[in-house]
DRENVEX-268700 format. One line per field, with one value per residue (C-alpha): residue in one letter; x, y, z. Coordinates in steps of 0.001 Angstrom, whole numbers, m for minus. Layout:
zagu: (a ...)
u: (X ...)
v: (Y ...)
w: (Z ...)
//
This chain:
zagu: (m a i i i t d e c i n c g a c e p e c p n n a i y e g g v e w n m e q g t t l k g e y t l e n g k i v p v g e m l y p i e e d y y f i a p d k c t e c k g f h e e p q c a a v c p v d c c v p d e d r v e s d e i l l a r q a t l h s)
u: (22812 23589 24564 22341 23034 20509 19080 21544 24154 25941 27066 30751 31618 34094 32431 32368 36075 36296 33831 35616 32468 31750 28323 28132 26811 26056 22360 20604 23288 22359 24356 24948 26208 29289 31040 33762 33117 34207 30632 29862 26600 23472 22874 19817 19047 17740 14231 14413 14843 17485 19514 22499 25367 26034 22418 22052 19612 17630 19148 17984 18098 17950 19174 22111 24580 23152 24412 23222 22204 22817 26504 26993 28939 29634 33249 33298 36202 38068 38094 37197 34460 32394 34715 31909 30874 34495 35101 31679 32031 28339 27784 25037 26279 24375 23182 19907 17643 15229 17943 19539 22144 24557 28315 27901 25517 27752 30872 29056 28014 31604 32826 30219 31005 34752 35161)
v: (32766 30837 32586 32472 33280 35645 35501 38252 35478 35555 31902 32822 30027 32098 31118 27334 26513 28917 27043 24931 22834 22153 23689 25596 23950 24976 25402 22164 19957 17320 17437 15410 15895 13727 15849 17956 16683 13795 12678 8955 7061 9158 12848 14637 17630 20763 19930 16732 14334 11652 10860 8652 11134 9936 10222 12668 15445 17641 20912 23876 26140 25273 28438 29710 28626 27755 27086 23996 25532 22300 22603 26376 27583 31093 29840 29871 27779 28389 32093 35486 36105 34071 33432 33191 36765 37935 36714 37324 39973 40959 40752 38144 35984 37528 36570 34649 36776 33825 31662 33433 31261 32079 31633 28696 26918 27585 26376 23257 22510 23023 20593 18013 18313 18001 15769)
w: (2515 m613 m3800 m6884 m10496 m12034 m15538 m16484 m16808 m20170 m19890 m19920 m17464 m15448 m12180 m12588 m12057 m9105 m6902 m4251 m3779 m7448 m6862 m10162 m13293 m16847 m17585 m18415 m16833 m14267 m11049 m7897 m4371 m4868 m7512 m5905 m2384 m181 478 523 839 1140 1720 3036 854 2500 1262 3335 411 985 m2121 m2928 m3318 m6864 m8001 m10852 m10023 m12383 m13510 m11435 m14476 m18169 m19891 m17847 m15174 m11757 m8252 m6371 m3028 m1112 m2059 m1760 1265 m69 m90 3729 4928 1671 786 2255 m336 m2798 m5718 m8264 m7485 m7523 m11088 m12654 m15386 m15238 m11453 m11713 m8791 m5902 m2413 m2409 m221 106 1637 4573 6315 9119 8929 11311 8940 5944 7771 8984 5386 4239 6896 5861 2156 2751 5797)
//
């Protein structure tokens, strides 16, 4: 499953530089699939929308840091545990119970993002 940041976030920013996929953004910041990846061309988001990898997408959260689920691999292929959760001082980086994903799915996403 992907990791989410709860509204208990204190906006300290400790998580952002730890993400190997550049999937963590400050609240209110637009994001894209290209940042921190080797993607080129177009990418099909999990909702089925096809976007140019450089297209700026709307922030997922306005008030606190958020994780772009299409880029989250729970650090599979990089680390033993999600680094955002490991460094979060208030334990607000937690598994998204609404987005259960197997290790195989997460590793396949990691391979796609960094091919």
